[in-house]
PADREN-142317 format. One line per 5 residues: number of its first residue (from 1); for each residue x negated, y, z of N, C-alpha, C. Coordinates in steps of 0.2 Angstrom, whole numbers. Each point is the difference from the previous one (the first is absolute). Layout:
BEGIN
NUM = X/Y/Z/X/Y/Z/X/Y/Z; ...
END
This chain:
BEGIN
1 = 159/-124/168/-2/-7/1/0/-4/-7; -4/-5/0/-1/-4/-5/6/-4/-2; 1/-1/-7/7/-3/-2/0/-7/3; -6/-3/1/1/-7/3/4/0/6; -1/5/5/4/0/6/7/1/-1
6 = 1/5/-5/7/2/-1/4/-5/-3; -3/-5/-3/4/-5/-4/-1/-7/3; -3/0/6/-2/-7/3/7/-4/2; 0/-6/-2/5/-5/2/-2/-4/6; 4/-5/2/-1/-3/7/-7/-3/1
11 = -2/-4/-5/-7/-3/2/-6/5/-1; 0/5/-4/-5/5/0/0/4/6; 6/2/2/1/4/6/-2/-4/6; 2/-6/1/-2/-4/5/-8/0/1; -3/-2/-6/-8/0/0/-3/7/2
16 = 3/5/-3/-2/7/1/1/2/7; 5/-2/4/1/2/7/-5/-4/4; -2/-6/-2/-5/-4/4/-7/3/-1; -1/2/-6/-7/3/-2/-1/7/4; 6/4/0/-1/6/3/-1/-1/8
21 = 3/-4/3/-1/-2/7/-7/-2/1; -2/-4/-4/-7/-3/0/-5/6/0; 1/5/-4/-4/6/0/1/4/7; 6/1/2/1/3/6/-4/-3/6; 1/-7/0/-4/-3/5/-7/1/0
26 = -3/-1/-6/-7/1/-1/-3/7/2; 5/5/-2/-2/7/3/1/1/7; 4/-4/3/1/0/7/-7/-3/3; -2/-5/-2/-7/-3/2/-5/5/-1; -1/3/-5/-5/5/-2/0/6/5
31 = 6/2/1/1/6/5/-1/-2/7; 2/-6/2/-1/-2/7/-7/-2/1; -4/-2/-5/-7/-2/2/-4/6/3; 2/6/-1/-3/6/2/4/4/5; 5/-4/3/4/3/5/-3/3/6
36 = -5/-3/3/-4/1/6/-1/8/0; 1/3/5/-1/7/1/4/5/-4; 5/-3/-3/5/4/-4/7/0/3; 3/6/1/7/0/2/5/-1/-5; 3/-6/0/4/-2/-6/8/3/2
41 = 1/1/6/7/1/2/2/7/1; -4/4/3/2/7/1/-1/5/-6; 4/5/0/0/4/-6/-6/5/1; -5/-1/-4/-7/4/0/2/6/-4; -1/6/3/1/6/-4/-4/1/-6
46 = -6/-3/0/-5/0/-6/2/-4/-5; 5/-5/1/2/-5/-5/8/0/0; 3/6/0/7/0/1/4/-2/-6; -4/-1/-6/3/-2/-6/2/-7/-1; -3/-4/5/1/-8/0/4/-2/6
51 = 3/-5/-1/4/-3/5/-4/-5/5; 2/0/6/-3/-5/4/0/-7/-3; -6/-4/1/-1/-6/-4/6/-5/1; 1/-2/6/5/-5/2/7/2/-3; 2/6/1/6/3/-2/1/-1/-8
56 = -6/1/-3/0/-1/-8/2/-7/-2; -3/-5/4/1/-7/-2/7/-2/2; 3/2/6/7/-1/2/5/3/-5; -2/6/-2/5/3/-5/0/-4/-6; -5/-3/-3/0/-4/-6/5/-6/1
61 = -1/-3/6/4/-6/1/7/2/1; 2/6/4/6/2/1/4/2/-7; -3/3/-4/3/2/-6/2/-6/-4; -5/-4/-1/2/-6/-4/6/-4/3; 0/-1/7/5/-4/3/7/4/-1
66 = 0/7/2/6/4/0/3/0/-7; -3/1/-5/3/0/-7/1/-6/-4; -3/-6/3/1/-6/-4/4/-5/5; -3/-3/4/3/-5/5/6/3/4; -1/5/3/5/3/4/5/4/-3
71 = 0/1/-7/4/4/-4/6/-4/-2; 6/0/2/6/-4/-2/2/2/-7; -2/6/-2/2/3/-7/-6/0/-5; -5/-4/1/-6/0/-4/2/-2/-7; 5/-4/-1/2/-2/-7/4/6/-4
76 = 1/6/3/4/5/-3/-5/5/-3; -6/0/2/-5/5/-3/2/7/2; 0/4/-5/1/7/2/7/1/2; 4/-5/-1/8/1/2/1/-1/7; -6/-1/4/1/-1/7/3/5/4
81 = 4/-1/5/4/5/4/-4/1/6; -1/7/1/-4/2/6/3/-2/7; 6/-1/0/4/-2/6/-1/-7/2; -3/-4/-4/0/-7/2/-6/-1/5; 2/-5/5/-5/-1/5/-4/-6/-2
86 = -7/1/2/-5/-5/-1/0/-5/6; -2/-6/-2/0/-5/6/-6/2/4; -1/-3/6/-5/1/5/-7/-2/-2; -5/4/2/-7/-2/-2/-3/-5/5; -5/-4/-3/-3/-5/5/-5/4/4
91 = -1/6/-1/-5/4/4/5/5/4; 0/-1/7/4/4/4/-1/8/-1; 6/3/-1/0/7/-1/-4/3/-6; 0/-4/-5/-4/1/-6/2/6/-3; 7/1/0/3/6/-4/-2/6/3
96 = -2/1/6/-2/6/3/-8/1/0; -3/-6/1/-7/0/0/-4/1/-7; 3/-3/-5/-4/0/-6/4/3/-6; 6/3/1/3/4/-5/-2/7/0; -4/1/-6/-3/7/0/5/6/-1
101 = 6/-2/-1/5/5/-1/3/3/7; -2/-4/6/3/2/6/-5/1/5; -6/-3/-1/-6/1/5/-5/5/-2; -1/5/4/-5/6/-2/-7/-3/-1; -4/4/-3/-7/-2/-1/-4/-1/6
106 = 2/5/5/-4/-1/6/2/-6/4; 7/-2/0/2/-5/4/-2/-7/-3; -3/0/-6/-2/-7/-3/-5/-3/4; -4/3/4/-5/-3/4/2/-4/6; 7/0/1/3/-4/5/-1/-8/-1
111 = -2/-1/-6/-2/-7/-2/-7/-2/3; 0/-3/6/-6/-1/4/-4/-6/-2; -6/0/2/-4/-6/-2/2/-7/2; 4/1/6/3/-7/2/5/-3/-4; 3/4/-5/4/-2/-5/-3/-3/-6
116 = -6/0/-1/-4/-2/-6/2/-7/-2; 0/-5/4/2/-7/-2/7/0/-2; 5/4/3/7/0/-2/0/3/-7; -3/5/-1/0/3/-7/-3/-4/-5; -5/-4/1/-2/-5/-5/5/-5/-1
121 = 3/-3/5/5/-5/-1/6/3/-4; 2/6/1/5/4/-3/-2/0/-8; -6/2/-1/-2/0/-7/1/-7/-4; -2/-5/4/1/-7/-3/7/-2/-1; 4/2/5/7/-2/0/4/4/-5
126 = -1/6/-1/3/4/-5/-1/-2/-7; -6/-2/-1/-1/-2/-7/3/-7/-1; -1/-5/5/3/-6/-1/8/0/-1; 3/4/4/7/1/-1/2/3/-6; -4/5/-3/2/3/-6/-1/-4/-6
131 = -5/-5/0/-1/-4/-5/6/-6/0; 2/-2/6/5/-5/0/7/3/-2; 1/7/2/6/3/-2/0/1/-8; -6/2/-3/0/1/-7/2/-7/-4; -3/-5/3/1/-7/-4/8/-2/1
136 = 2/2/6/7/-2/2/5/4/-4; -1/6/-1/4/5/-4/0/-2/-7; -6/-1/-2/-1/-1/-8/2/5/-4; -1/6/1/2/6/-4/-3/0/-7; 3/2/-5/-2/0/-6/-1/7/-4
141 = 5/4/3/0/7/-4/-3/5/4; 0/6/-2/-3/6/3/3/1/7; 7/0/0/3/1/6/-2/-5/6; 0/-6/-2/-1/-5/5/-7/0/3; -5/2/-5/-7/0/2/-2/7/3
146 = 4/5/0/-2/7/1/-4/0/7; 3/-2/5/-3/0/7/-6/-4/1; -1/-5/-4/-6/-4/1/-6/4/-4; 2/3/-6/-5/4/-3/-2/6/4; 5/3/3/-1/5/4/-5/-1/6
151 = 1/-6/3/-4/-2/6/-7/-1/-3; -1/-3/-6/-7/-1/-2/-3/7/-2; 3/4/-3/-2/7/-1/-2/3/6; 4/0/5/-2/3/7/-6/-3/3; -1/-6/-1/-6/-3/3/-7/2/-4
156 = 1/0/-6/-5/2/-4/-2/8/1; 5/4/1/-2/7/3/-4/0/6; 2/-5/5/-4/0/6/-6/-3/0; -1/-4/-5/-7/-3/-2/-5/6/-1; 3/5/-5/-4/6/-1/-1/4/6
161 = 5/0/5/-1/4/6/-5/-3/4; 0/-7/1/-6/-3/4/-6/1/-3; -1/1/-7/-6/1/-3/-2/8/2; 5/4/0/-2/7/2/-2/0/7; 3/-4/4/-1/0/7/-8/-2/1
166 = -2/-5/-3/-7/-1/0/-5/5/-2; 2/4/-5/-3/6/-2/0/5/5; 5/2/3/1/5/5/-4/-1/6; 0/-7/2/-4/-2/6/-7/-2/-1; -2/0/-6/-7/-1/-2/-2/-8/1
171 = 5/-4/-1/-1/-7/1/-2/-4/-7; -5/-4/0/-2/-3/-6/5/-6/-1; 2/0/-7/5/-5/-2/-3/-3/-6; 0/-7/0/-2/-3/-6/2/2/-7; -5/0/-4/1/4/-7/7/-3/-3
176 = 1/-6/0/6/-3/-4/6/2/4; 0/3/6/6/2/3/2/7/-1; -5/4/-2/0/7/-1/5/2/-6; 0/-4/-5/4/1/-6/-5/1/-5; 1/4/-5/-4/1/-6/2/-2/-6
181 = 5/-4/-1/3/-1/-7/4/6/-2; -2/1/-7/3/6/-3/5/-2/-6; 5/4/0/4/-1/-6/-1/6/-5; -2/5/2/-1/6/-4/-6/2/-3; -5/-4/2/-7/2/-3/-1/-3/-7
186 = 4/4/-5/2/-3/-6/-4/3/-6; -5/5/2/-3/3/-6/-7/1/1; -4/1/-5/-7/1/0/-2/8/-1; 5/4/-1/-1/7/-1/-4/3/5; -4/6/-1/-4/3/5/4/3/5
191 = -3/0/6/4/2/6/3/7/0; -3/5/-4/3/6/-1/4/1/-6; 2/-5/-3/4/0/-6/8/2/2; 3/4/-4/7/2/1/4/-3/-6; 6/-2/2/5/-2/-5/5/5/-2
196 = 1/1/-6/5/5/-3/7/-4/0; 5/3/3/7/-3/0/5/4/-4; 3/-2/-5/5/4/-4/6/1/5; 3/5/-1/7/1/3/5/-5/-3; 5/-2/4/5/-4/-2/4/-3/6
201 = 4/-5/-2/4/-4/5/-2/-7/0; 1/-3/6/-1/-7/1/4/-2/6; 0/-7/1/4/-2/5/-4/-5/4; 2/-1/6/-3/-6/5/6/-4/2; 0/-6/-2/5/-5/1/-2/-6/4
206 = 5/-4/2/0/-6/4/4/-5/-4; -2/-6/0/4/-6/-3/5/-2/5; 5/-3/-3/6/-1/5/-1/-5/6; -6/-3/0/-1/-5/5/-6/3/5; -2/6/-2/-6/3/4/2/2/7
211 = -4/0/5/0/3/6/-2/7/-1; 3/5/4/-2/7/0/2/3/6; -4/4/3/1/4/6/5/6/-2; 4/2/5/5/5/-1/-2/6/-3; -6/2/2/-3/7/-2/-2/-1/-8
216 = 0/-6/-2/-2/0/-7/6/0/-5; 6/0/3/6/0/-4/4/6/1; 5/2/-4/2/-4/-6/-6/1/-6; 0/-4/-5/-5/0/-5/0/7/-3; -6/2/-2/-1/7/-2/-2/1/-7
221 = 3/6/-3/-3/2/-7/-4/6/2; -6/1/-3/-4/5/2/-2/4/-6; -2/7/1/-1/4/-6/-6/4/3; -5/1/-5/-6/4/2/-2/4/-6; -3/6/1/-3/4/-5/-8/-2/-1
226 = -3/1/-5/-7/-2/-2/-4/3/6; -5/-5/1/-5/2/5/-6/-5/0; -5/2/3/-6/-5/1/-1/-2/7; -2/-6/1/-1/-3/6/-7/-4/0; -3/0/6/-6/-4/1/1/-7/-1
231 = -4/-3/-4/0/-7/-2/-1/-4/7; -5/2/4/-1/-3/6/1/5/6; 1/-3/6/1/4/6/-7/4/1; 1/6/3/-6/4/1/-6/-4/4; -6/0/-3/-5/-4/3/-4/3/6
236 = -4/-4/3/-4/3/6/-4/5/-2; -3/0/-6/-5/4/-2/3/7/-2; 6/0/-3/4/6/-2/2/3/7; 2/-3/5/2/3/6/-6/3/4; -6/-4/-1/-6/3/3/-1/7/-2
241 = 1/1/-7/-2/7/-2/5/5/3; 6/-2/1/5/4/4/-3/2/7; -2/-5/3/-3/1/7/-6/5/0; -4/-2/-5/-7/4/0/2/7/-2; 5/2/-3/2/6/-2/4/4/5
246 = 0/-3/6/3/4/6/8/-2/0; 2/-6/-3/7/-1/0/3/-1/7; -4/-1/5/3/-1/7/-1/6/4; -3/6/-3/-1/6/4/4/6/-3; 3/-1/-6/3/5/-4/7/0/2
251 = 3/4/4/7/0/2/5/1/-5; -3/4/-5/5/1/-6/2/-6/-4; -4/-5/1/2/-6/-4/5/-4/3; 2/1/7/4/-4/4/7/4/1; 5/-4/1/6/3/2/0/2/8
256 = 4/4/2/-1/2/8/1/-6/4; 4/-5/-2/1/-6/5/-6/-4/-1; -2/-1/-6/-6/-4/-1/-6/2/3; -1/7/0/-6/3/3/0/-1/7; 6/1/3/1/-1/8/-2/-8/1
261 = 2/-4/-4/-1/-7/1/-8/-2/0; -3/3/-5/-7/-1/-1/-4/3/6; 2/6/3/-3/3/6/1/-4/6; 6/-3/1/2/-4/5/-5/-6/1; 0/-3/-6/-4/-6/-1/-8/1/0
266 = -2/7/-1/-7/2/0/-3/-4/-6; 3/0/-6/-3/-4/-5/-4/4/-5; -6/-2/-1/-4/3/-5/-1/-4/-6; 4/-6/0/0/-4/-6/5/-5/1; 1/-5/-5/5/-5/1/-2/-5/6
271 = 5/-4/2/-1/-5/5/-4/-6/-3; -5/-2/4/-4/-6/-2/-4/1/-6; -3/6/-1/-3/2/-6/-7/4/2; -5/-2/-3/-6/5/1/-5/-1/-6; -4/5/0/-6/0/-5/-6/0/3
276 = -4/-6/-1/-7/0/4/-5/-1/-6; -4/5/0/-6/1/-5/3/-1/-7; 6/4/-1/3/0/-7/4/-6/-2; 0/-5/5/4/-6/-1/7/0/4; 5/-1/-4/7/0/3/1/-7/4
281 = 2/1/6/1/-6/4/7/0/3; 3/-6/1/7/0/4/-1/-5/6; 4/2/5/0/-4/6/6/-5/-1; -2/-7/-1/5/-5/-2/-1/-6/5; 6/-1/4/0/-5/4/-6/-1/5
286 = -2/6/3/-5/0/5/-7/2/-2; -1/0/-7/-7/1/-3/0/6/-5; -5/4/0/-1/4/-6/-3/-3/-6; 3/1/-5/-2/-4/-6/0/5/-6; -5/-1/-5/-1/4/-6/6/-2/-4
291 = 3/5/-3/5/-1/-5/-1/3/-7; 3/-3/-5/-1/2/-7/3/7/0; -4/5/-2/2/7/-1/6/1/-5; 1/-5/-4/5/1/-5/7/-4/2; -1/-3/6/6/-3/3/5/5/3
296 = 6/-2/0/5/5/2/-1/3/7; 1/6/1/0/3/7/6/-3/4; -2/-1/6/5/-4/4/0/3/7; 6/-1/4/1/2/7/0/8/0; 4/3/-4/1/7/0/7/2/1
301 = 2/5/4/6/2/1/3/4/-6; 7/1/0/3/4/-5/-3/7/0; -1/2/6/-3/7/1/-7/1/-4; -4/-5/1/-7/0/-4/1/-1/-7; 5/-4/-2/1/-1/-8/3/7/-3
306 = 4/3/4/3/6/-3/-6/6/0; -4/0/5/-6/5/0/-4/-1/-6; -2/-7/-1/-4/-1/-6/3/2/-6; 7/-1/-1/3/2/-6/0/8/-1; 1/3/6/-1/7/-1/-6/3/-2
311 = -6/-4/2/-6/2/-1/-2/-2/-8; 3/-5/-2/-1/-3/-7/5/4/-5; 4/4/2/5/3/-4/4/-5/-4; 2/-5/4/5/-5/-2/5/-2/5; 4/-5/-1/5/-2/6/1/-7/0
316 = 4/-2/5/2/-7/0/5/-2/-4; 1/-6/-3/5/-2/-4/7/0/3; 5/1/-3/7/-2/2/0/-7/0; 6/-3/3/1/-7/-1/1/-2/-8; 4/5/-3/1/-1/-7/-6/0/-4
321 = -5/4/1/-6/0/-3/-4/-6/1; 0/-2/6/-4/-6/2/3/-6/-4; 6/-1/0/3/-5/-4/-1/0/-7; 0/6/-3/-1/1/-7/-8/-1/-1; -4/1/4/-7/-1/0/-1/-8/0
326 = 4/-3/4/0/-8/0/1/-3/-7; 5/3/-3/2/-2/-7/-5/2/-5; -4/5/2/-6/2/-5/-7/-4/2; 1/-5/5/-5/-4/2/-6/3/4; 2/4/5/-5/3/5/-2/-6/4
331 = -6/0/3/-2/-5/4/2/1/7; 3/-5/3/3/1/7/-1/-7/4; 1/0/6/0/-6/4/-6/0/5; -5/5/0/-5/-1/5/1/4/6; 4/6/0/2/4/5/7/2/0
336 = 4/1/5/6/3/0/-1/7/-2; 5/3/-3/-1/7/-3/6/5/2; -3/5/3/5/6/2/3/3/-7; 7/1/1/3/4/-6/2/7/3; 3/4/-5/2/7/2/7/0/3
341 = 3/-6/0/7/0/2/1/-3/7; 5/4/4/2/-3/6/4/-7/-1; -1/-4/5/4/-6/0/7/1/0; 4/-1/-5/7/2/0/4/-5/-4; 7/-1/2/4/-5/-4/2/2/-7
346 = 1/-5/-4/3/2/-6/7/2/0; 3/3/-5/7/2/0/4/-6/1; 5/0/4/4/-6/1/-3/-6/4; -5/2/4/-3/-5/4/5/-3/5; -1/-6/1/4/-4/5/-5/-4/4
351 = 0/1/7/-4/-4/4/1/-7/0; -5/-5/0/1/-7/1/1/-2/7; 1/-6/2/2/-2/7/-6/2/5; -6/0/-2/-6/2/4/0/7/-1; 4/4/3/1/7/-1/-6/4/2
356 = -4/-2/5/-6/3/3/-6/0/-5; 1/-3/-6/-6/0/-4/-1/6/-4; 5/3/-2/-1/6/-4/3/6/3; 7/0/1/4/6/2/-3/4/5; -3/-2/6/-2/4/5/-6/5/-2
361 = -3/-2/-6/-7/3/-1/1/5/-6; 6/0/-3/0/5/-6/-1/7/2; -4/3/-4/-2/7/1/-5/2/6; -2/-6/3/-5/1/6/-7/-3/-2; 0/-4/-5/-5/-3/-3/-2/2/-7
366 = -6/-2/-2/-2/2/-7/1/-7/-4; 2/1/-7/0/-6/-4/-7/-2/-2; -1/-7/0/-7/-3/-2/2/-5/-5; -5/0/-5/1/-5/-5/-6/-5/-1; 0/-5/-3/-5/-5/-2/-1/-5/5
371 = -6/-2/3/-1/-5/4/-8/1/2; -2/-4/5/-7/1/2/-3/-7/0; -6/-1/1/-4/-6/0/2/-4/7; 3/4/5/3/-4/6/7/-2/-1; 3/1/-6/7/-1/-1/0/-7/-3
376 = 4/-5/3/1/-7/-3/2/1/-7; -2/-5/-4/1/0/-7/8/0/-1; 4/-4/4/7/0/-1/4/6/1; -4/5/3/4/7/2/-2/5/-6; -4/-2/-4/-3/5/-5/5/0/-6
381 = 3/6/-1/4/1/-6/1/8/-1; 0/2/-6/0/7/-2/6/3/2; 6/-4/1/6/3/2/1/2/7; -5/-3/4/1/0/8/-1/7/2; 4/3/4/0/6/3/-2/0/7
386 = -6/1/2/-3/0/7/0/7/2; -1/1/7/1/7/3/-4/0/6; -3/6/1/-4/1/6/0/7/2; -1/2/7/-1/7/2/-6/3/-3; 1/6/-1/-6/4/-3/-7/-1/3
391 = 0/-1/7/-6/0/3/-4/-7/0; 4/-5/-2/-3/-6/0/-6/-1/-4; -6/-2/3/-6/-1/-4/-3/-7/2; 3/-4/4/-2/-6/2/1/-6/-6; 5/2/-4/2/-5/-5/-5/1/-6
396 = -1/-5/-4/-4/0/-6/4/4/-5; -1/7/1/4/4/-5/-4/5/-3; 1/2/-6/-3/5/-4/4/4/-4; -2/2/-6/5/4/-4/-3/1/-7; 4/2/-5/-3/2/-6/4/7/-2
401 = -3/3/-5/3/7/-1/3/0/-7; 4/6/-2/3/1/-6/-1/7/-2; 1/2/-6/0/6/-3/5/1/-5; 5/5/0/5/0/-5/-3/4/-6; 3/-2/-5/-2/3/-7/4/6/-1
END
């Protein structure tokens, strides 16, 4: 996440919460404008990676309400006791209907279209109550601001999810709502340039007043041996050479699990990608568009990234190498990036009150670094540890490669 969010005080936080909700509402309008003929409620097997639309909105409201207004221990920050009871929600049965920890993916479609107006009111009420509580509590330090910062971070994550929903469903979204602001497009070096990184030690720290997720802590000291890393994520053009060289037909390039996944999906190339008359195109929000061949490859699974690395005689960077690359000024921020590491806790990990954020997903997901153009600016931070299942290719995700010296 961007340091601005991590260090926001009351007034900045209040403004940011309102700005985030304004974006959520505009995305609602854009998605709803093409709602006719689309099933927003049932779990569509073809789109199993996204939540039902109304449930997604209700969950945003519930999370904000549950951890701020309804949380009697909000002033204790991570010193919160898990045995403390929260007050009642303004939305009947919200703790069952909208709590992602207790309701299965398939059951989330129980939020019916008849509940649409109630969900809208819930969104309005949760924000108003959160802002009132923030002003009334007037917290000044990291502890008192923790849950308000958490609620903002959570909504920003779901803004990215709503953008992904538009992409998956092929719905046109106004350009200014798609995202596009970059923090990592920091260099003018050629797209095929590599950076040489000397071995050594470095640390990743947080200031005393900064917000941090539990999986980012405790602060770490890292050590790497010398290596080279791509200055930019792998480009569309570079990946196209892999495809043209039989990358999707050569079983030897794929792990057994990855090859089984490719066969099940009947993939002959990446999702939402094609080459027409020698021109690379991408399916983006309902339309095929010509893309810059030097732009980062996107919407590829971990399996596809690993197969490319096998073909190129390179490999994915570890988290330590990605971070060392950051300090060597690699360009990042256009796509999320797969790493070679499983999502795992640091030694001496301690879960924060929102226990479902990290702990259930350790060793079942892959660690992802960076940010994408769909990621709100306030969430973009090189320290952020994101994570996805290996088969996810609906996210704006790519990769870069490394070679050991």
